[in-house]
C-alpha positions in Angstrom: 120.0 65.7 48.1 116.9 66.1 50.1 117.3 62.6 51.5 120.9 63.1 52.4 120.0 66.3 54.4 117.4 64.4 56.3 119.7 61.6 57.2 122.6 63.8 58.2 120.3 65.7 60.5 119.6 62.4 62.1 116.6 62.4 60.0 113.1 61.7 60.7 111.1 58.8 61.9 107.7 57.7 61.6 106.0 55.1 63.5 102.5 54.6 64.1 100.6 52.7 66.6 97.0 51.9 66.8 96.0 48.3 66.9 93.5 47.7 69.4 93.8 51.5 69.5 92.7 52.1 65.9 89.6 50.2 66.7 88.7 52.6 69.4 89.2 56.2 68.5 88.9 57.3 72.2 92.3 55.7 72.7 94.0 57.3 69.7 95.7 59.9 71.8 97.3 57.1 73.9 99.5 55.8 71.1 102.6 57.3 72.5 101.5 58.0 76.1 103.0 55.9 78.9 100.6 54.3 81.2 102.3 54.7 84.6 99.5 53.3 86.7 101.2 49.9 86.8 102.0 47.0 84.5 98.8 45.3 85.5 96.7 48.3 84.2 98.3 47.8 80.7 97.5 44.1 80.8 93.9 44.6 81.8 93.3 47.0 78.9 94.7 44.9 76.1 93.0 41.8 74.9 95.0 38.9 73.5 93.7 38.4 70.0 95.9 35.3 69.4 93.6 33.4 71.8 90.1 32.6 70.5 88.7 33.0 74.0 90.1 36.5 74.3 91.3 37.7 77.7 94.6 39.3 78.7 98.1 38.1 79.4 97.0 37.3 82.9 94.4 34.8 81.6 96.8 32.6 79.6 98.5 29.4 81.0 101.2 29.9 78.3 103.6 32.8 78.5 102.1 35.6 76.3 103.5 39.1 75.8 102.0 42.0 74.0 104.4 44.6 72.5 102.6 47.9 71.8 102.6 51.6 72.3 105.8 53.5 72.9 107.7 50.3 73.7 106.9 48.9 70.3 107.8 52.3 68.7 111.2 52.2 70.3 111.9 48.7 69.2 110.8 48.9 65.5 113.4 48.0 62.9 113.4 46.8 59.3 112.4 43.2 60.1 110.2 41.4 62.6 113.2 39.5 63.9 115.2 42.6 64.7 112.1 44.3 66.2 111.6 41.4 68.7 115.2 40.4 69.3 115.5 42.3 72.6 112.4 40.6 74.0 112.9 38.0 76.7 113.3 34.5 75.2 113.3 35.9 71.6 116.2 36.0 69.2 116.5 36.7 65.5 117.7 34.5 62.6 119.3 37.7 61.2 120.0 37.1 57.5 121.2 40.7 57.0 119.0 43.8 57.3 116.5 42.5 54.8 115.4 39.2 56.4 115.0 38.1 60.0 112.5 35.8 61.7 111.9 35.4 65.4 113.5 32.5 67.2 111.6 31.4 70.3 113.3 29.4 73.1 116.0 28.2 70.6 113.6 27.1 67.9 112.9 29.0 64.7 112.3 28.6 61.0 109.0 26.9 60.2 108.4 26.1 63.9 107.5 29.7 64.6 104.3 30.8 62.9 104.2 34.4 61.9 100.6 35.6 61.6 98.8 38.7 60.4 95.8 38.9 62.7 95.4 35.2 63.0 96.3 34.1 59.5 99.7 33.1 58.1 101.8 35.7 56.3 101.7 33.2 53.4 105.2 34.0 52.2 108.3 31.8 51.8 110.0 33.0 55.0 109.5 29.7 56.9 111.2 27.7 54.1 114.6 29.4 54.3 116.3 32.0 56.5 117.1 34.3 53.6 113.5 34.8 52.8 111.9 38.0 54.2 108.6 38.2 56.2 106.2 40.2 54.0 105.3 42.8 56.7 106.5 46.3 57.4 107.2 46.8 61.1 106.6 50.5 61.0 102.9 49.9 60.3 102.3 47.4 63.1 99.9 48.4 65.9 100.9 45.6 68.3 102.7 42.3 68.3 101.6 39.3 70.4 104.1 36.6 71.3 103.0 33.2 72.4 105.9 31.2 73.7 105.8 27.4 73.6 103.9 25.2 71.2 101.0 27.0 69.5 100.1 24.0 67.4 96.8 23.6 69.1 95.5 26.9 67.7 97.6 27.5 64.6 98.7 24.2 63.2 101.6 21.8 63.4 104.0 24.5 61.9 103.7 26.4 65.2 105.5 23.9 67.4 107.8 26.5 69.0 105.3 29.4 69.3 103.5 32.1 67.3 104.0 35.8 66.6 100.8 37.6 65.7 101.0 41.0 64.0 97.9 43.1 64.7 96.9 46.1 62.6 93.6 47.8 61.6 93.6 46.9 57.8 90.0 45.6 58.2 88.3 47.7 60.9 86.1 45.8 63.3 84.5 48.8 65.1 83.3 52.3 64.1 86.0 54.9 64.3 86.6 58.6 64.1 88.8 60.0 61.4 92.5 59.8 62.4 95.9 59.6 60.7 99.6 59.0 61.5 102.8 59.9 59.7 106.3 58.9 60.6 109.6 59.7 58.9 112.9 58.4 60.1 116.5 58.0 59.0 119.7 56.5 60.4 123.5 57.1 60.2 124.8 53.5 59.8 123.0 52.7 56.5 122.0 56.2 55.3 118.4 55.1 55.8 115.3 57.0 54.8 112.0 55.5 55.8 108.4 56.8 56.0 104.9 55.6 56.5 101.5 57.2 56.3 98.2 55.9 57.6 94.5 57.0 57.5 91.6 55.5 59.4 88.0 56.6 59.5 84.5 55.9 58.5 81.1 57.3 57.3 78.2 55.6 59.0 78.5 51.9 58.8 81.4 52.0 56.3 84.9 52.1 57.8 88.2 52.3 56.0 92.0 52.0 56.4 94.7 53.2 54.0 98.5 53.0 54.5 101.7 53.2 52.5 105.4 52.8 53.3 108.8 53.2 51.8 112.3 52.3 53.1 115.7 52.8 51.4 119.1 52.1 52.8 122.7 51.8 51.6 125.3 49.2 52.7 125.6 49.6 56.4 128.6 50.5 58.5 130.4 47.8 60.6 133.3 48.0 63.1 136.3 46.3 61.4 136.1 43.6 58.7 133.1 41.6 57.7 135.0 38.2 58.0 136.0 36.8 61.3 139.6 36.8 62.4 139.8 33.1 61.8 138.6 33.4 58.1 140.9 36.4 57.5 143.8 34.3 58.7 143.0 31.7 56.1 143.1 34.1 53.2 146.1 34.4 50.8 148.0 37.7 51.2 146.7 39.1 47.9 143.1 38.4 49.0 143.6 39.8 52.5 144.8 43.1 51.0 141.5 43.3 49.0 139.4 43.1 52.2 137.7 46.4 53.1 136.7 47.4 56.6 134.0 49.6 57.8 131.2 48.6 55.5 129.3 45.4 54.9 129.1 45.0 51.1 125.7 44.0 49.5 123.6 44.9 52.6 121.4 47.6 51.1 117.6 47.2 50.8 114.6 49.0 49.3 111.1 48.2 50.4 107.7 49.7 49.5 104.0 48.9 49.6 100.6 49.8 50.9 97.2 48.6 52.0 93.6 49.5 51.4 90.9 48.0 53.6 87.2 48.6 54.1 84.4 47.1 56.2 80.8 47.4 57.1 80.3 47.6 60.9 77.1 47.3 62.9 75.7 45.9 66.2 75.5 42.6 64.4 79.2 42.4 63.8 81.4 43.4 60.9 82.5 42.2 57.4 85.4 43.6 55.3 88.0 43.2 52.7 91.6 44.4 52.4 94.3 44.4 49.6 98.0 44.7 50.5 101.1 45.0 48.3 104.6 44.3 49.6 107.7 44.8 47.5 111.3 44.5 48.7 114.8 44.1 47.2 117.7 43.4 49.5 121.2 42.1 49.3 122.5 38.9 50.9 125.9 39.8 52.5 127.8 36.6 52.0 131.3 35.4 51.2 130.7 33.0 48.2 133.2 30.3 47.3 134.5 30.1 43.8 133.5 27.0 41.8 135.1 25.3 38.9 133.5 25.1 35.5 134.9 22.7 32.9 135.6 24.1 29.4 136.4 21.3 26.9 140.0 20.0 26.8 141.4 23.2 28.4 140.6 22.0 31.8 138.7 24.1 34.4 138.6 27.8 35.1 137.3 29.5 38.2 133.9 31.2 38.0 132.7 33.4 40.9 129.1 33.8 41.8 127.8 37.4 41.5 126.5 39.2 44.6 123.3 37.6 45.7 120.2 39.7 46.1 116.5 39.0 46.6 113.6 40.6 44.7 110.4 39.8 46.5 106.8 40.8 45.6 103.6 39.8 47.3 99.9 40.7 46.7 97.6 39.7 49.5 93.7 39.7 49.3 91.9 39.3 52.6 88.3 38.9 53.8 87.3 38.9 57.5 83.9 38.9 59.2 82.5 38.5 62.7 78.9 37.9 63.9 78.0 38.7 67.5 75.4 36.4 69.2 74.1 35.1 65.8 71.9 32.5 67.4 71.3 30.9 70.8 74.2 29.1 72.2 76.9 31.0 70.3 78.5 34.2 71.4 80.5 34.9 68.3 81.5 33.5 64.9 84.5 34.8 63.1 85.7 33.9 59.6 89.0 34.8 57.9 90.2 34.2 54.4 93.4 35.3 52.7 94.9 34.5 49.3 98.3 35.5 48.1 100.2 35.8 44.8 103.9 35.7 45.7 107.1 35.7 43.7 110.6 35.8 44.9 113.7 36.0 42.7 117.2 35.2 43.8 119.6 37.2 41.7 123.3 36.4 41.2 124.6 39.7 40.1 122.3 40.6 37.2 121.5 37.0 36.4 118.4 35.2 37.7 119.4 32.2 39.8 116.2 30.8 41.3 112.6 32.0 41.2 110.0 31.0 43.8 106.3 31.3 42.9 103.7 30.8 45.5 99.9 30.7 45.2 98.5 30.2 48.6 95.1 30.4 50.3 94.3 30.0 54.0 90.9 30.2 55.7 89.9 29.9 59.4 86.6 29.7 61.2 86.2 30.1 65.0 83.0 29.6 66.9 82.9 30.8 70.5 80.0 29.0 72.3 77.9 30.5 75.0 79.2 29.9 78.6 78.0 26.7 80.2 78.2 27.6 83.9 81.8 28.5 84.5 82.9 26.8 81.3 83.7 28.8 78.2 85.3 27.6 74.9 85.7 27.8 71.2 86.1 25.4 68.3 86.8 25.7 64.6 88.7 24.6 61.6 91.6 25.9 59.5 92.4 25.0 55.9 95.4 26.0 53.7 96.5 25.2 50.2 99.9 26.2 48.9 101.3 25.7 45.4 105.1 26.2 45.4 107.1 26.4 42.2 110.9 26.9 42.2 112.4 27.6 38.7 116.1 27.8 37.7 119.3 25.8 37.4 119.8 26.1 41.2 116.2 25.5 42.3 116.8 23.3 45.3 113.1 22.5 46.0 110.9 20.7 43.4 107.5 22.1 42.6 104.9 20.9 45.1 101.4 21.3 46.5 100.8 21.4 50.3 97.3 21.0 51.7 96.4 21.2 55.4 93.1 20.7 57.2 92.8 21.0 60.9 90.0 21.0 63.6 90.5 22.4 67.1 88.7 22.8 70.4 89.8 24.8 73.4 87.9 25.1 76.8 88.5 27.0 80.0 86.9 26.3 83.4 86.9 29.2 85.9 86.9 28.0 89.5 87.6 31.4 91.1 91.2 31.5 92.2 91.9 28.4 90.1 91.4 28.1 86.3 91.8 25.0 84.2 92.2 24.9 80.4 92.5 22.2 77.9 92.4 21.7 74.1 92.7 19.3 71.2 93.7 19.6 67.5 93.6 17.1 64.7 95.4 18.1 61.5 96.1 16.4 58.2 99.0 17.6 56.0 99.5 16.3 52.5 102.6 17.3 50.4 102.6 16.2 46.7 105.2 16.7 44.1 103.9 18.2 40.8 104.1 16.7 37.4 104.2 13.2 38.9 107.8 13.7 39.9 109.3 11.0 42.0 112.3 11.4 44.4 113.8 8.3 46.0 110.6 6.5 45.0 108.3 9.0 46.7 105.8 11.3 45.0 103.8 12.4 48.1 103.7 12.2 51.9 100.7 12.5 54.1 100.9 13.2 57.8 98.4 13.3 60.7 99.4 15.6 63.5 97.6 15.5 66.8 98.1 18.0 69.6 96.7 18.2 73.1 97.2 20.5 76.0 96.3 20.9 79.7 97.0 24.0 81.7 96.2 25.7 85.0 96.4 29.2 86.6 96.4 29.5 90.4 95.8 32.9 91.9 98.0 32.6 94.9 97.2 36.1 96.2 95.6 39.1 94.6 99.1 40.0 93.4 100.7 36.7 92.6 99.8 33.9 90.3 101.3 30.6 89.2 100.8 28.8 85.9 101.5 25.3 84.7 101.1 24.1 81.1 101.7 20.8 79.4 101.4 20.2 75.7 101.9 17.2 73.5 102.2 18.5 69.9 103.2 17.0 66.6 104.8 18.8 63.7 104.8 17.6 60.1 107.9 18.0 58.0 107.7 20.6 55.3 108.6 20.4 51.6 112.1 21.7 52.0 112.9 19.2 54.7 111.5 16.3 52.7 112.4 17.1 49.1 115.2 19.7 48.8 118.2 18.6 46.8 120.7 21.1 45.4 122.7 24.3 45.8 121.0 27.2 47.6 123.5 30.0 46.9 121.7 32.6 49.1 122.2 30.5 52.2 125.6 29.1 51.0 124.3 25.6 51.4 124.0 22.5 49.3 120.8 21.4 50.9 119.6 17.8 51.0 116.2 16.6 52.2 115.0 13.2 53.4 111.8 11.8 52.0 111.6 9.4 55.0 111.2 11.9 57.7 108.4 11.4 60.2 106.5 13.8 62.4 108.2 15.5 65.3 106.5 14.8 68.7 107.1 17.4 71.4 106.3 17.1 75.1 106.5 20.6 76.5 106.1 21.6 80.2 106.1 25.2 81.3 106.0 26.5 84.9 105.7 30.2 85.6 105.2 32.6 88.5 104.0 36.1 87.7 103.3 39.3 89.6 101.8 42.1 87.6 99.9 44.3 90.2 101.6 47.2 91.9 104.9 49.0 91.3 106.9 45.8 91.4 106.3 43.3 88.6 108.0 39.9 87.9 107.7 37.1 85.4 109.7 33.9 85.7 109.2 30.8 83.6 111.1 27.6 83.3 110.5 25.1 80.5 111.4 21.7 79.4 110.8 20.4 75.9 111.5 16.7 75.0 111.2 16.3 71.2 111.1 12.9 69.6 112.4 12.8 66.0 113.6 16.4 66.1 114.3 17.6 62.5 117.4 19.8 62.0 119.8 20.8 59.2 123.1 19.0 60.0 126.5 19.9 58.6 128.3 17.0 57.0 131.7 18.5 56.6 131.5 17.8 52.8 131.6 20.3 50.0 129.7 20.1 46.7 129.5 22.8 44.0 131.7 24.9 46.3 129.1 24.9 49.1 128.9 23.0 52.4 126.6 20.0 52.3 123.8 20.2 54.9 121.4 17.3 55.3 117.9 17.4 56.9 118.3 14.8 59.7 116.3 13.5 62.6 117.1 12.6 66.2 115.5 12.9 69.6 116.4 16.1 71.3 115.9 17.9 74.6 115.5 21.7 75.1 115.3 23.4 78.5 115.8 26.8 79.9 114.3 29.7 81.7 113.2 33.3 81.3 113.2 36.0 84.0 112.1 39.6 83.9 111.5 42.0 86.9 111.0 45.7 87.3 110.2 48.3 89.8 108.4 51.7 89.1 109.6 54.7 91.1 106.7 57.1 90.8 106.4 60.9 91.3 110.0 61.6 92.2 111.4 65.1 91.9 112.8 64.1 88.5 109.8 62.2 87.2 108.9 58.6 87.0 111.5 55.9 86.7 111.2 52.2 86.0 114.2 49.9 86.5 114.1 46.4 84.9 116.4 43.4 84.8 116.1 40.3 82.6 117.8 37.1 81.6 117.1 34.1 79.4 118.8 30.9 78.7 118.1 27.8 76.5 120.2 24.6 76.4 119.7 21.6 74.2 121.2 18.2 73.4 120.7 15.7 70.6 120.3 12.0 71.4 123.9 11.3 70.2 125.3 13.9 72.6 125.9 16.5 69.9 124.6 20.1 70.1 121.7 21.5 68.1 123.1 23.9 65.4 122.7 27.7 65.7 121.2 27.5 69.3 120.4 30.9 70.9 123.0 32.1 73.4 122.4 33.2 77.0 121.7 36.8 77.7 121.4 39.1 80.8 120.5 42.7 80.8 119.0 45.7 82.6 117.4 49.0 81.6 115.9 52.2 83.0 112.8 54.1 81.6 112.1 57.7 82.5 109.1 59.9 82.0 108.8 63.6 82.9 106.0 65.7 81.4 106.4 65.6 77.6 109.8 64.0 77.8 110.7 60.3 77.9 113.9 58.4 77.6 115.4 55.0 78.3 118.8 53.3 78.3 119.2 49.6 78.0 122.1 47.2 78.2 122.4 43.5 77.7 125.2 41.0 77.5 125.1 38.2 74.9 127.3 35.4 76.1 129.6 33.4 73.8 128.4 30.1 72.4 131.3 27.7 72.8 129.4 24.3 72.9 128.5 24.0 69.2 127.4 21.3 66.7 129.8 19.4 64.6 131.4 21.5 61.9 129.9 24.7 63.4 132.2 27.5 64.6 132.0 29.1 68.0 130.7 32.7 68.4 132.1 35.4 70.7 129.9 37.2 73.1 129.2 40.9 72.9 127.6 43.9 74.7 124.6 45.8 73.4 124.1 49.3 74.7 121.2 51.3 73.4 119.3 54.5 74.3 116.1 56.3 73.3 114.9 59.9 73.8 111.6 61.4 72.7 109.8 64.7 73.2 106.1 65.1 72.4 104.1 68.2 71.8 100.7 69.4 70.5 100.1 71.6 67.5 96.4 72.4 67.6 94.7 69.0 67.9 97.6 67.1 66.4 100.2 65.3 68.5 103.9 65.2 67.4 106.8 63.3 68.7 110.4 63.9 67.8 112.8 61.1 68.7 116.3 59.8 68.5 117.8 56.5 69.4 121.2 55.0 69.4 122.1 51.3 69.1 125.5 49.5 69.6 126.7 52.6 71.3 130.0 50.9 72.2 130.6 50.2 68.5 131.4 46.5 69.1 131.6 43.7 66.6 128.4 41.8 67.1 127.9 38.4 65.5 124.6 36.6 65.8 125.2 32.9 66.6 121.7 32.0 65.3 122.5 33.3 61.8 123.9 31.3 58.9 125.9 34.5 58.0 127.5 35.1 61.4 131.1 34.6 60.1 130.5 37.0 57.1 128.0 39.5 58.3 128.2 41.2 61.7 125.5 43.5 62.9 125.8 47.3 62.3 128.2 49.3 64.3 127.2 52.4 66.2 124.0 53.8 64.7 121.8 56.8 65.4 118.2 56.8 64.2 116.0 59.9 64.4 112.7 61.1 63.1 109.3 62.5 63.8 105.9 61.0 64.4 102.6 62.9 63.9 99.1 61.9 64.9 96.0 63.8 63.9 
């Protein structure tokens, strides 16, 4: 009853923000305050943690964006993919409201490394689109997005880019006591969500505590879940059974929390954190019936039950940093995380497949003292993952994956011209457990080598140009090599290839940027030639009632552009306005002339942000174009319009800051199908939706 009242009142919302902020209590009041001085001022104040050499977005030869503050608050949704899907060059895999990973420049899955402050999330989300990322967006302080290959820094799995989630679970600096609470709800899914967070310290001891909870019902959609083409194929009796207005089996429930503590001094810091993440969510899919033989009486039809995922993760993390530990070294940082992870795919009330993961990752970075105008860092990264899949429909055999990598990055500052370069060597070994052999193979060992060269040229005090070239290699993962069987959650009979070799990507990125002043602009063009590109190809065949998709390999080309520009109108009689426009596009082609499956569609959009005193608002529109050139056996996807708006009012009660907000998405109530999703023909995005709530900072 209480929850229903909250939601029907457009509920409450909570968000927090305090990444780099939580580490500096002086900035705590800035969490929801717009910096109107200029885009450049924001960049200068925020260090890019994804880069071992630090610096800001302006210092990187590769396109780097930081999403933080009120912009991040306005974008936060239930998954990382949804939270980032409106960013230039970023789409979401969208496997319903419970699972969604970022897709960068048309490449997703295991090619995009999702990190928690520099270490992998250590979940199963990279193996399959239906697996959730084990992170709650409402608790994120900032998100760093590195476009283009990040293999040099974060391993061969980051061949398309990296997304780094930053929070304060292990404090690195002394901090005053502070807290944040957010409550929110929405109308489309009857959502109730809340988070709470406390940060503080006593002397050298610093701590962080947080908790979260999210509960939704099946969400509302405009029209039917199935496309018109699928509806036309249904017999009359089945067509009459189709219900419109709600996407069945799309509810989710998520909860968890974190406790972290550290010792901080002039020498550095050292700390430990423990995090739990539990989620259960439905997979909105239209499952085929399959025949089951019963003696001499022939076959009878058996229908799979509704598919849902029950995921649990416990993460233990240690992190330390030493400042100027000895001559010739500016800083040494060490990170270690270990995870116990289980993931159950339920078919109705029956357990279909269970995934168990025990995984450990460690990373050491050493930043050497400057040598004249040269600065750099080197280090190593090691990970060990044991994956066990149990059940009649376990499509991946039990395996152990071990990776060891060494890297070096250097920058030479020549005034208006900066050069950068780097090198990484990595060994990846994948071995099947219990001496199992598939097609005569028990294990595969790969050596992945990545190199990069980049330059930044400060054309004028306001304009700069960047050029970056990377040659990177990506090793196949266990699913691509050894999968063989039905994966009901993705509606695929998935077949691997034990003979796959490393992908080799040659990526060139050219950009021109203007961040200083009221006018800002970012334009990037890129070309990526990938030898032996690995992709999941449809065969047109059916097995066990599921389409057969085979991991295949061909040369491929990806190319495209990203453009974003804005102008800030300051101190008008009605407040400050910023008008932005953006567009992004990626095209690709396989060596045989076919298209790459599920490629991101082209978009173009615009938006206006407004600030006046304690009030702020924005309205944003973008057009997602249809995807008509598709891979073999892939269906086309219609384009759609996305119109959204946000409004917020902040006020003080004593020394505490409150913000009441409401936002609307899909305000035109259009049918929106995500071409990058396996479920696009069965699961459109929600219809018109209003989210509201309150944030409190004290």
